[in-house]
N, C-alpha and C positions, 0 to 999 in steps of 0.2 A: 686424284692422285692414286687414286686407287684404281685397281682394275675392277670393273664391274663384274660387279662381282660376279662375279659371276660371269656371264657373257664374256667377261674379261679374259678367260683362260683357254678358250677355243676347244672345249670338250663337247663332243656330240653324245647324246644319249641313245641307247639301243635296248630293245627288249625282245627276247625270244620266248615264245610260249608254245609248249607242246605237251600233250597229255602224258607222254612217256616220262618226261623229265620233271613233271609238276610235283611228283612225290620225292624227288631227289633233292637233298639239301643244296642250296646254291653254293658254288665254289667260293672259297675265301681267297681274296686277292691281297697280297702283301708285298711290300718292297723286299728285295733280297737282303739289303742292308740299308739302314737309314740313320742319320744323326740329326738330332733336334736340339737347337741351342737358341738362347735369347739373342735377338738381333743386336748387333753392335751399332746399328744405324740410329742416330738420334732424330726424333721427330719434333723436338722442342726448340730448335734454333732456326735461323734464317738460311742456313746452308742448303744447297740442293740435296734432296733425298731420293734415292733410287730404290724401286721395289718391283717385284714381278717374278716371272717364271722363265727359266731357260731349260729346254729339253733338247739334249744332243745325243742321239743314239740311245744308249741305255742309262745315261746319266741325267737325273732330274735335279735341278737346283732352284729352290723357291726362296726368295729373299724378302725379309722385312714385312711380311704379311701378319695381320692380327689373327688371333685364334678364331675370331668371328669370320674372317675371310676364309680360313682353312675349312671351317665347318660348312660354310656356304658352298665352297668348291667341292667338298666331299659328297654332299647330298644334293648337288645340282639345283640349288636354290639361290635367291638373291640375298645379299647380306642383311637387308632390312627384315628378312624373315627369321633371322636368328636373334633370340632374346636371351639375356642372361646377365651376369654381374657386369658392372661397368668396365672392369679391367679386360674383358675379352675383346673389347673394341680399341684398346690402347696398347697392351703388351704385345710386342712383335717377336716373331721367331723365324729363324732360318732353318730350312730343311735341305739336306743333301742326301740323295738316295740313289740306289741302283735298282733298275727295273729287272725283273727276272727274264731270262731268255724266252723269247716267243711272246712276250706281253705286248699290249697295244696301248696307244694313248688313251683310248676309251676306257681302259681298266684303271687308270690312275686315280679317279675319284674314289673307287672302292678301296684302293690301296691306302689312300689318305684316311678313309673311314677306319681301317684297321689300325693305322698309326694313332689316330685320335683316341681310340678305345684302349690301346695297349699302353701308350706313353702318357696320355692325359687322363685316363679313366673316365672318358666322356660318357655321361648318361643323360638322356633327354626324353621328352615326350612331345607329341604334336598337338596343336590346338588351333582351331579356326577362330579368328576374331575379325570384327568389322573395324576398319581403320580409315582415317582420312587419306586420300590418295589424289594424285593428279592424273587425269587422262590426257595423253598426248593425242591431239586430233588435228586434222587438216582444217585450217581457218579460212579466211577470205582468200579467194584466188587473186593473183596466180600463185601457184606453188613455185618457190624459188630455190628448189634443190636441183642441182645439176647432175645428170647421170655421169658417173665416173667413166672416163675414157678407158677403152680396152687397150692394153699394151701388148701387142703381139710378140714383143721381145722379152716379156717378163719371164724370169726363170720359173720352172715348174716347182711346185711345193716339194719340200724335202722332209726328212725325218726330224730335222732340227726345228724347234719352235722357240721363238724369243719374244716374249710378251713382257713389256717393261714400262715403267713410268718414272718420271722425275718431277719434282716439285719444290718450289721455294717461294719466297715472297715476290720473286720476279715473274712467276707464272708456272704453268703446268704443261708437260709434254708427255703424251702417252702413245706407245707403239703397240698396236693390237695384232701385229703380224700380217704377213701376206700383203704388205703395202697399205694396210689400213692404219690410220693414225689420226690424232687430233692434238691441237695446241690451244692453250688459252693464255695469252700474254699480250701486254700492251693494249688492253681494252678490246681485243678482238679474239673471237672464237673461230677457229678454222678446222674443218674436218675433211679428210681425204679417204675415199673408198670406204665410207661408213655404210654398212648394210642397214636398210630401213628397219629391220626387225630388232636391231640393237641400238637404234638411236635413242630410245627412251632410257636404256641403261646408261648410255653416255651422259645424258642430261641429268639423270637422277643424282649424280654426285654433287650437283650444284643447287639442289632443292632441299626443302625441309620435310619432305614426305616421299613415299614411293611414287614412281612414275610408271604408268601402265600404257603400253602402246595400243592405240586405237586408230592408227592412221591407215592401216591396210597397205602401207608402202612395202613393196617386195624387191625393189631394186637396190643398187649400191650407188651412193651419192657423194658428191663434193659440195661443200657449203661454207659460207662465211657470214658472220654477223658481228656487229659492233655493240658495245655497251658504254654507258657513260662512265667517267672516272669513279663516281660514287658507287655505282652498281658493280663496277669491276672489283673494287675492294670488298664489297659485301659478298660477292660470289666466290672470291678466293677464300674468304673466311669461312663461308659455308662448306666449301670443298675440304678445307683443313679440318673442320669439326667432324665432317662425315668420315674422314680418314683417321680419326683418333688423335689428332695433334692437340697438344695442350696450348691454349692461348690465354693471354692476360685478360682480365675482366673488361678493360677498356676496348679491346678488340671485339669481344663478344657482345658488347652493348650495341655495336653496329647492326646486329641481327634483330634488335628489339623494335626497329622501326616498322617491321612487318612488310607487307607488299610482296610482290613477286617479280623482281627485276629480270629473271630469266624468261618468265612468261612474256613480259613486255618486249624483250629483245627478239623472241621467236617470231613475232609478227613480221619481222623482216624477211622471214623464210616462208611465210604463208602458213605457219603452224601456230598452235596455241595450247595452253595447259588449262584444263577445266577441273575445278575443285569438286570432288565427289567423295562418297564413302563406298567402300567395296569390301567384300569378304576376302581375307588373306589367310592362307595356311601358314602358321608359325611353327618354328622349332624352338621349344623352350628348354634351355639348358638347366638340368636339375643338379648335376654334379660334374665338376671338372677340376683337375689339378692346375694350380698356377705355375708350379715347377714340374716339368715333365720328368718321368723316371729316367734313369741313366741309359745312355746309348749302348 
């Protein structure tokens, strides 16, 4: 239900290195104006919940994301790399902001860094740790991912970006922008125009640990696979937990059976998840305000 985190918001990273500017302090990027408010969207009932980013011209609207999501977005990392108090994965905030004239999409993460520092008093340190992970690898052939068809009539990309997700007990639908999307409903997972490099990020929302891409897939794919009714319920519960939704104990007990229902289902695509341990660079939150300062 959430946007991966990452991957989820369509920001590209860039770095310029030159001896002349190496001694010059990096410019500070800030929103021209920004409001931050607790989200009014409830994540504890069965009604559909919408969350995500809309960028239209100079207006940026980000709805119902957790502070953990904002930190991951700001520092261009995955949400599982952010560790802190439990509430940073459950409390949600809406941000409405105006970008300065001449700014670019690529500068938005740095603007969110400034927002987190000034409004939430965020302080952190980085720390490497070895964690259990899943490696997404190509399994037994044949690979059953279909190359996404090229639409010659597709509109050219514009300055407007709309990345959103909705979720409820009936299923999940995620729009990743530029025709890329996936749904998980009725016991079936269907992806459209999913880049191979972000497939692990999409699947990660339905697992109990980080998923690292080791497939070497560079294309854009359509795919579909089915799961049993029991596994379908388990995977929806896992997605809800990973998105910070409060669930009753009887629902959480369905996760106690162990196993890897998603990994079993991926065999339908010629993919598999391998359990390993790998070093992961973490961002550890040392200090952050639960109530942001006034707008």
